[in-house]
C-alpha positions, 0 to 999 in steps of 0.5 A: 119535255117542253114546259108550256105557259099553262104549266107555269101559271097558278091555278086559281080554280083550286084556291077554294080547297085551302083558304080561311073559309074553306069550310063554307066554299067546299060545301057550296061547290059540292052542292053545285056538283051534285046538282050538275050530276042531276043535269041541273046546271044553274042555281040561284043564290036563294036555292044555295042558301036554302040548301045550306041552312038545312045542315046544322053546321050552317045555322048561323049562316046569313044571306050576305055571307052566301052572296060574298062566298058566291062572289069569291068563287066567281072571282076565282073561276069556279063559278060562271054567272049570268044575269037573269032579266026575264022577271025584271019589272023595275029598274031597281030590280035590274040594278040588284042584278039577280044572278044564276050560277053554274060550275065551270068545267075546270071546277067540275074536274077538280071536284071529281078528283076530290071525290076520288081522293075522299074515297081513296081508302074506301074503294078497293083496287083489284086485279082483273085478268080479263083486261089482259084478254081484252087488250090481246083481242084488240091488238089482234084486230089491228088488220081489221081496224085499219080498214074501218071508218075513222069513228070506229078506229077512235072507239077501238083506240079508246077501248084499248087505252082505257083497258091499259090504264085500268090494268096499270093503275089497278095493279099498282094500287093493289100492290101498294096495298099489299106492300103497305105497313098496315098489310105487313102488320096484318100478315103477322096476325093469326087472323091472316091465316083465315083468308091466306089461301083465298088471297094466294089463289087470287094472285095465282089466277092473275099470274096464270092470266099473265103467263097466257096473255103476255106472250100473245100480246108481245107476239102481236106487237112484234109481228104487226104491220107498222104501216097499218099502225101508223095509218091507225094512229094518224086517223086517231090524231085527225079525229081528235083534231076535228073535235071542236074545243072552246077557248083551247088551242090544241096543235097537231104536234101536241096530239101526235106526241100524246098518241105516240107516247101512249102507244110507246108506253103500251109497247114498253109495258109488254115488250120492253125497249133498248134491251130493258126488261118489260114491265110485264115481267116485273109485274110477274116477278113482283106478284110471285114475290108477294105470294112467297112473302105471304107463304112465309108469314103464314108458315111463321104464324103456324110454327109459332102457334104450334111451337107454343102448343108443344111447349105448353105440353112439355111444361105441363109434363115437367110440372107433373114430374116435379110434383112426384119428387119425394124431397127437395134434393130429388127435385134439385137433381131433376132440375139439373137434368132438365135445365142444367147444373146451377153452378157447373165445374168447368174443366180447362187446360186439357191439351192433346186429346187422344180421341175427337169423339164427343161421347168420350167422358172426362174420366176416360181421358188421360190425367192432366197435372196442373202446377199451381203457383203462388199469386204474389208479385215477387214470385219467380220460378227457379232457373234450371241449373246446367253446366256450360257446354263446350261448342268450340268444335262446332264454331270452328267448323262453321268458321271454316265452312264460311271461309271456304264459301267466301273463297269460292265466291271470290274465285267465281266473281274474279272470273268475270273481271277482265283487267280490273274492269267488270263491264255489264255489257260484256257479261255472258249469262250468269247465275242469279246469286252472281247477278245479285252480288254485281247489282249490290256493288252497282247500288252501293256506288250509285248511292255515293256522290263520287260513284265509288264503293267497296266490296265485302273483302275491301276492294275499292272501285268506281263506276264508269259509263262511256256512252250515257244513255246506252243500255245492255241486257243482263241475262240470267236463267230466271230472266233478263234485265235491261239496264244502263251499260255501266262498267265497274273499275277496280282501283286495286285488286287484292 
């Protein structure tokens, strides 16, 4: 986006909308605008003053105030003036400068916008399926339009853009109304059920029109001749350049950028670009979501209404049953059956049920005994006295088994030691538990500053590494380990 100087400048013509005397300026501008719509472009100060005095709000309004207001509006660019010299007969009358006033073009557009803003909540937006049909018809006419004159091309272009703008704006306004807080609150009331079906049918007609026309429009946009399209857009640019404009500098680059941007927006709305989802599909999903939301609200209202009616009948039947009770005790029993027991007895601590059936009663279960203990701090349960069992035989068997296991491991480990040296580089494939013993010896020595350690049976050893940086592969059935080529040297073999 290129920020031009006109965008950075303050807009003095809109100043009358929010100043101290806005209550006088806005009626004056509105009076000029209404006369402008009647093709009466010029007004005298006396005419303005006479029109304002007819309203009770301006009973204390003076001609001097009117002259000051007109001068302020003229200074801000809202009014343009011209001195009326036709009926001047004396020099004194010429000096008094009797002016005629006219709305400026900018102020006309501002006032049109203000009327639109004032009627924003009065004019209701709508969904017009015919706009989609007209857009589709105009796009199909591109091969025919490419051979038409420049005037007809520009008329076709304006019709296409106006339909697209109306479709987009009306849809956004209508969806904004349906998603507003006021609409949400209204959908929760019973009155919403009256026109719910009509609203859903209205939205479904729009969805059907989307389904029928969007695919045709998308096909037209994808299959059209790009050469014809560029020629048409060029003719539109040339036509707009040929329009005479006063006090406005319009370049060909600005018009081309505007025309191409409008066409890109049209394609993005119906086709999508760069793999993104088209706006038409989003419109389709949003409309369907609105229909689902309306249906959900209507269903909840119906359920709430029906549920209330059903409960009223149930309460009435219960009231009749209570009125037929013979005494208060029978009424208590009925209340216990209907609302539950007032003070129920909770049974807990029943472990290991024999059945998981929910129909099994309490009296059908096996009895469970609960030992009640005193609730005092000094209470201690009596210890169960028992004699000392002689387990010396089992201990001796466990000791002998441990000795045999250690002896077997010692013989196995000594089988890998040659001349008091255990070289990791020269080891064959070993079992995982043997590997763990060797690595534990290595870890103990590495943790010592002198690289010395002691095995479980008291053998002292130290580490050596002939070639620092050399590595070896320690193989085992569960995997291979790459490690430095250390050698464990035992100082004294037991």
